[in-house]
Each structure stands twice: as C-alpha cells, then as structure tokens.
C-alpha positions in Angstrom: -11.7 -17.3 30.8 -13.6 -20.1 29.3 -17.2 -18.4 30.3 -20.5 -18.3 28.6 -19.7 -14.3 28.9 -16.8 -14.5 27.4 -17.7 -16.8 24.7 -20.8 -14.3 23.6 -18.2 -11.4 23.4 -15.7 -13.1 21.3 -17.9 -14.6 19.1 -19.7 -11.1 18.8 -16.7 -9.2 18.1 -15.9 -12.1 15.4 -19.0 -11.7 13.6 -18.6 -8.1 13.9 -15.4 -7.8 12.8 -16.7 -9.8 9.1 -19.2 -7.4 9.0 -16.9 -4.6 8.8 -14.4 -5.9 6.7 -17.9 -7.0 4.2 -18.9 -3.4 4.8 -15.7 -2.2 3.6 -15.1 -3.7 0.8 -18.6 -2.5 0.1 -18.7 0.5 0.2 -15.0 1.3 -1.5 -16.8 -1.3 -4.8 -19.3 1.0 -4.5 -18.1 5.1 -4.8 -15.1 3.6 -7.2 -18.4 2.0 -9.5 -20.4 5.4 -8.9 -17.1 7.6 -9.4 -13.8 5.6 -10.4 -12.2 8.5 -8.5 -9.8 7.7 -5.9 -10.0 11.0 -4.5 -13.7 10.0 -3.8 -12.5 6.8 -2.0 -10.4 8.7 -0.3 -12.4 11.0 1.3 -15.0 8.1 2.0 -11.9 7.3 4.0 -11.2 10.9 6.0 -15.3 10.9 6.4 -14.3 7.0 8.2 -11.5 7.9 10.2 -12.9 11.3 11.6 -16.3 9.7 12.4 -14.2 7.0 14.1 -12.1 9.5 16.5 -15.3 11.5 17.5 -17.0 8.3 18.8 -14.0 7.2 20.5 -14.0 11.0 22.5 -17.4 10.2 23.4 -16.9 6.2 25.3 -15.2 7.7 28.2 -18.7 9.4 28.9 -21.0 6.8 27.7 -19.0 3.6 29.4 -19.8 5.5 32.9 -23.1 5.6 32.8 -24.9 3.2 31.1 -24.0 -1.0 31.3 -21.2 -2.3 28.4 -24.1 -4.6 27.4 -26.4 -2.3 26.2 -24.0 -0.3 24.6 -22.5 -3.1 22.8 -25.4 -4.1 21.8 -27.0 -1.3 20.6 -24.1 -0.4 18.6 -24.6 -3.6 16.5 -28.0 -3.2 16.3 -27.6 0.6 14.6 -25.2 -0.7 12.9 -27.2 -3.4 11.4 -29.8 -1.1 10.3 -27.1 1.4 8.8 -25.8 -1.5 6.9 -29.0 -2.3 5.5 -30.0 1.2 4.6 -26.5 1.6 2.9 -28.0 -1.7 0.0 -30.2 0.5 -0.5 -28.3 3.6 -1.4 -25.9 2.0 -2.9 -28.2 0.9 -5.6 -28.7 4.8 -6.2 -27.7 6.3 -9.4 -26.6 9.8 -6.8 -26.5 8.3 -3.8 -22.9 9.6 -2.7 -24.2 12.6 -0.1 -26.3 9.2 1.8 -23.8 7.1 1.7 -21.0 9.5 3.2 -23.8 10.7 6.1 -24.8 6.5 6.4 -20.7 5.6 6.3 -20.1 8.3 9.3 -22.6 7.2 11.3 -21.2 3.9 11.0 -17.9 5.0 12.0 -19.0 7.0 14.6 -20.7 4.0 16.0 -17.3 1.6 15.8 -15.9 4.8 17.6 -17.0 4.2 20.8 -18.0 0.1 20.9 -14.6 -0.6 20.2 -13.2 1.0 23.7 -16.2 -0.4 25.4 -15.7 -4.2 24.2 -12.2 -3.4 25.0 -13.0 -2.1 29.1 -15.6 -5.3 29.1 -12.5 -7.9 28.8 -11.4 -7.4 32.7 -15.3 -8.1 33.5 -15.1 -11.5 32.2 -11.8 -12.7 32.4 -9.8 -13.6 35.5 -6.8 -11.0 36.9 -4.2 -13.9 35.8 -5.4 -14.5 32.9 -6.3 -10.9 31.3 -3.1 -10.6 29.4 -3.8 -14.5 27.6 -7.5 -12.8 27.1 -6.0 -10.0 25.5 -3.7 -11.9 23.2 -6.1 -14.6 22.5 -9.1 -11.8 21.2 -5.8 -9.9 19.4 -4.8 -12.8 17.4 -8.5 -13.6 16.8 -8.9 -10.3 15.4 -5.2 -10.5 13.1 -7.0 -13.9 11.6 -10.2 -12.3 11.3 -8.3 -9.5 8.9 -6.7 -12.2 7.5 -9.1 -14.5 5.9 -11.9 -11.5 5.7 -10.1 -9.7 3.1 -9.4 -12.8 1.2 -13.1 -14.3 0.9 -14.8 -10.5 0.6 -13.1 -9.7 -2.5 -14.2 -13.2 -3.7 -17.7 -12.8 -2.1 -17.4 -8.8 -4.2 -17.1 -10.9 -7.4 -19.8 -13.4 -7.0 -22.6 -11.3 -5.0 -21.5 -7.6 -5.7 -21.1 -4.6 -3.4 -25.1 -5.0 -2.7 -24.9 -8.8 -1.9 -21.9 -7.8 0.6 -23.3 -5.0 2.3 -26.9 -7.5 3.1 -23.7 -9.9 4.3 -23.1 -7.2 6.4 -26.1 -6.4 7.9 -26.6 -10.3 8.4 -23.3 -10.8 10.6 -23.8 -7.4 12.6 -27.5 -8.5 13.5 -25.6 -12.1 14.7 -23.3 -9.8 16.8 -25.5 -8.1 18.3 -28.0 -11.0 19.4 -24.6 -12.2 20.6 -24.2 -8.9 22.9 -27.8 -9.2 23.8 -26.2 -12.3 25.9 -23.7 -10.3 27.9 -24.0 -10.4 31.5 -25.8 -6.3 32.1 -23.8 -5.2 35.0 -20.5 -4.4 34.0 -20.0 -0.8 34.1 -17.0 1.1 34.4 -16.0 2.8 37.3 -13.5 6.1 35.8 -15.3 9.5 36.7 -16.2 11.7 34.1 -13.2 13.8 31.9 -14.7 17.3 31.2 -13.1 18.8 28.1 -10.5 21.0 30.2 -9.0 17.9 31.5 -8.7 16.4 28.3 -7.2 19.5 27.0 -5.0 19.6 30.2 -3.7 16.2 29.1 -2.8 16.9 25.4 -1.0 19.8 26.5 0.9 17.1 29.0 1.5 14.9 26.8 3.0 17.5 23.8 4.9 19.1 26.8 7.0 15.9 27.5 7.3 14.7 23.9 9.3 18.3 23.7 11.1 18.4 26.5 13.2 14.8 25.8 15.0 14.4 22.3 14.3 11.0 22.4 10.1 11.5 21.8 10.7 14.0 20.1 12.1 12.3 17.5 10.4 9.1 17.7 7.2 11.4 17.4 8.4 12.9 14.1 8.9 9.2 12.8 5.3 8.7 14.0 4.2 12.1 11.5 5.8 11.0 8.9 4.4 7.2 9.1 1.4 8.7 9.2 1.5 10.3 6.2 3.9 7.5 4.4 1.2 5.0 5.4 -1.9 6.2 3.4 -0.7 4.0 0.3 -1.8 1.2 2.2 -5.3 1.9 3.2 -7.7 0.0 1.1 -8.8 2.7 -1.3 -5.4 3.6 -2.8 -5.0 -0.7 -2.6 -8.5 -0.6 -4.7 -6.9 2.2 -7.7 -3.8 -0.2 -7.6 -5.0 -2.9 -8.4 -7.4 -1.7 -11.4 -4.7 0.7 -12.8 -1.6 -1.3 -12.2 -2.3 -5.2 -12.0 -5.7 -5.0 -14.3 -6.9 -7.0 -11.7 -10.3 -7.2 -9.9 -11.4 -7.3 -6.3 -10.5 -10.9 -5.7 -6.6 -9.5 -6.1 -7.5 -6.9 -3.6 -8.4 -8.2 -1.2 -5.6 -11.1 -1.4 -3.1 -8.5 -1.2 -4.8 -6.5 1.6 -4.8 -10.6 3.2 -1.2 -10.8 2.4 -0.6 -7.9 4.5 -2.2 -8.3 7.7 -0.3 -11.8 6.9 3.2 -9.9 7.4 1.4 -8.6 10.9 0.9 -12.3 12.0 4.7 -13.0 10.4 6.3 -10.0 12.7 4.4 -11.0 15.4 5.8 -14.4 15.2 9.3 -12.9 15.0 8.5 -11.2 17.4 8.3 -14.0 19.7 10.9 -16.2 18.3 13.5 -14.2 18.8 12.6 -11.3 21.4 16.3 -11.5 22.7 17.2 -10.3 19.7 15.3 -7.8 19.3 15.3 -6.0 22.4 19.2 -6.1 22.7 19.7 -4.4 19.2 16.7 -2.2 19.1 18.8 0.4 17.2 20.0 -1.9 14.3 16.1 -3.5 14.1 14.5 -0.2 14.1 17.2 0.9 11.3 17.0 -2.0 8.9 13.2 -2.6 9.1 12.6 0.9 8.2 15.1 0.6 5.2 13.1 -2.7 4.0 9.3 -1.5 4.5 10.9 1.6 2.5 12.3 -1.1 -0.3 9.2 -3.3 -0.6 6.9 0.3 -0.8 9.2 1.0 -4.0 8.8 -2.8 -5.5 5.6 -2.9 -4.5 4.4 0.7 -6.2 6.7 -0.6 -9.1 6.0 -3.9 -9.7 2.9 -5.3 -12.5 3.3 -9.3 -11.1 1.1 -10.3 -9.5 2.7 -12.5 -7.1 5.1 -10.4 -6.1 2.8 -7.9 -5.0 1.6 -10.3 -2.7 4.7 -10.9 -0.9 6.1 -7.5 -0.9 3.0 -6.3 0.6 3.2 -9.3 2.9 7.2 -8.0 3.1 5.9 -4.1 4.0 3.5 -5.8 6.8 6.2 -7.6 8.4 8.9 -4.8 8.7 6.2 -2.0 9.0 5.2 -3.9 12.3 8.6 -4.7 13.5 9.2 -1.3 13.5 6.1 0.0 14.7 6.4 -2.1 18.3 10.2 -2.0 18.3 9.0 2.5 18.4 6.6 2.2 20.6 9.0 0.0 23.3 11.3 2.9 23.3 8.4 5.7 23.7 7.3 3.3 27.0 10.6 3.1 28.2 11.9 6.5 28.3 8.6 8.3 29.2 7.7 8.7 33.0 5.0 6.1 33.8 2.7 8.6 35.4 3.3 10.9 31.7 2.4 7.8 29.5 -1.0 8.2 29.0 -0.3 12.0 28.1 1.8 11.5 26.0 -0.6 8.9 24.1 -3.6 11.2 24.1 -0.9 13.9 22.3 0.4 10.5 20.1 -3.1 9.9 18.9 -4.2 13.8 17.8 -1.1 14.0 15.6 -1.4 10.6 14.1 -4.8 11.1 13.0 -4.4 14.5 11.8 -1.6 13.7 9.7 -3.2 10.6 8.5 -6.6 12.3 7.5 -5.1 15.2 5.9 -2.7 12.8 3.9 -5.7 10.4 3.2 -7.3 13.5 1.2 -3.7 14.3 -0.6 -3.1 11.2 -1.7 -6.6 10.7 -3.2 -5.7 13.9 -5.6 -1.8 13.1 -5.5 -3.1 9.5 -7.4 -5.8 11.0 -9.4 -3.5 13.1 -11.6 -0.4 11.3 -11.1 -1.1 7.8 -11.1 -0.9 4.6 -8.1 2.7 4.2 -9.1 3.5 8.1 -8.0 1.8 7.9 -4.7 4.0 4.9 -3.8 6.8 6.3 -5.1 6.8 9.8 -2.6 6.1 7.1 0.3 9.0 4.8 0.0 11.1 8.7 0.2 8.8 9.5 3.0 9.9 6.8 4.2 13.3 6.8 3.8 14.0 10.1 5.3 12.9 8.6 8.3 16.0 7.6 8.7 17.6 10.0 10.4 16.0 10.5 13.2 15.6 7.1 13.6 19.2 7.0 13.6 19.7 9.6 15.8 17.4 7.7 18.1 19.7 4.3 18.0 22.4 6.9 18.8 20.5 7.8 21.9 19.9 4.3 23.0 
C-alpha cells in the first residue's frame, strides 16, 4: 500500500478535494453576492448535481479506452483551467450564464474522475490490503471535508471569493502534477456497456425493489430523505447563516465542518458499538430517524451559534448511522446478483428526487424564509418513522 504510485494518488486526491471545497465555497458566495437569491444558489447546486451524474454515466466508457493516469491527470488539468476561468468570470457584473456553464463543465469532469480514481485503487494496493486502503482513503476524505470547510470559511472572509478561485486553481494544479506521476499501464478490463444494457439494468433494479416489501419501504425512506436532506446543502446553509444567525462565511464553514465531524463520529460509534447496531437494527433505525428530525427542527429555530454547531454535528451523526444501517438492510434483503441493478435504480431515484427538491427548496426558502425550510424537512423526516417502523417489524 505504501508504494510511490499510491502516495501520488492519495496526495493528489487530498489536493483535489481541498480545491473542490474551496471552489464550492467560492462559487456559492459569488452567486450570493451577485444575486442575493437562494433560488439562484439552489439552481447552481442543481446544475452541478446533474452535470456530475452525466459525467459518472460516461465513466464506464472512458475507463476501458484510456489509461487511468491520462484520465485523472487530464481531468485535473482541465479543472485547473476552468477554475482560473471562474476567477475572471466571477469578477464580471453580468456573468451568471458564464459561471453556470463553467460550473457544469467542472462538475462533469468530477463525475467521471471519481469512479476512475476508485477503479485505480485495486491496481495500486495488494488484494489483502484493499479494505484497509479504502478505509484509509475514506477517512482522509472525511477529514479533508471537516478541515476544508472550516479553513475555507475563514479564508473566504480574508481573501474573498476571487482569491478562493485562485487557491482552488493552484490546488488543482498540484493534484494534476501528482496524477501525472501515476503508472500509465493501469486500465479497466470491464466490457463496454451499451445504453440498452444500462436501461435493462435499471428495469431489473426497479423490478427487484417492487417485488419485495422491505425494499419498497427502504426506498420510500430514501425518496423522502433525498427531498428532506436538501436543507443541508451548502447553499441553504449559507442562506440560513446570513438570515438567521446574521453571520458570515466563517460560521458557514464551521457549520459545514460540524456536519462532517458528525459523520466521523458516526463511523467511530459504528466501529465501537458494532454489536449493538447489528442486533438492534429496528430500534436503532427508529431512534436515529427521530433524533435526526429533532436535530433538524431545533437547528431551524435556533439563533444561537454554538447550539447550531452542536445540532449540525448531531444531525450528521444520526443521519449517517441511519444511512449505514438502512444500506445494510438493503444488502441483506437483496439477492447478491441483483444488488448492482438495485443500486443503479436507487441512484436514479435519489438523483431525480434530490435535484428537483433542490430547486423547490430554493423557491420555498426565498418566499417563506430559512426556518420554514428546516421545519418542512423535519416534518418529512418524521413521516419516515412509519415506513422505518414497518421495516423494523419485517426484520
């Protein structure tokens, strides 16, 4: 695992992840400064989400045609150029269309670079160390998110969004240079999937979900949560920070960092209390669902900055615990051969629900305020108690 190539990969990912965080902070604060509209910020998130998904669909075609090194290094090089272009576009008064186009292109590159990076890991790590390697990279990604949002919030207040775009471009350039040090022989061996086979997979996934009650209930929960969880996207949190807390980018960054700290806490709890969560899944699901809804409600009505940080951490923890347990339910309730099809169908369901809900949350928050958005989210999470209770009875 400690090969030179692997060090290039994880260090390159480290710089790339930091660059992406700085970029998201920069683009949302820029759009907020240009328009002052939650709807516009939500639309940017919508464009980024769908562009990234489009890129991920293209990934299987690319990985069988080109070496991983060329795909990763090329992606980061193009992103460096686009980050630099964003610096210029952000400085123009009427540049929203240009900003949106650049955001879509950057998200498209991200969409196929992440699957390529994940596909390369087995060629750089020993088979017996693969789980350990994935765990290490996952931990590094969460730590990067935790520190990146906190540092990014402070930096934005100092160097402004234009400086953050430049910082993102520099970090992306560092990542690209490291990616060029990867071995060029690595390439996926999978066969090219046609559109027909992809749609057939989706159809098989929907059929498997529909046939089994526990899977139907679990995906009803996924659908509802995809809608409810849009309140925790960076755009809504920035709107909440300004409107409710009357604070700036520093506190916005800290709130996002607290959320990712909650994800890390959930991982620690799952590791330490594995036996409890394994044997008490129905009770744990109900408790986590209730506490996630309560955390969201209290977050939405709170104007105390310290309380908001704590509630963001708690929500991140309870939501992550719930997701891991629910994913385990899907894995145990689904035939192993049907899992890829079920996950493919789940991905489309979550993407469509999240994308449309992002636009709806922007409109709703614009007209009714930040607190109302969190109240609606908490209500939707409470509705999930019923299907989660039914899943518990089945288990």
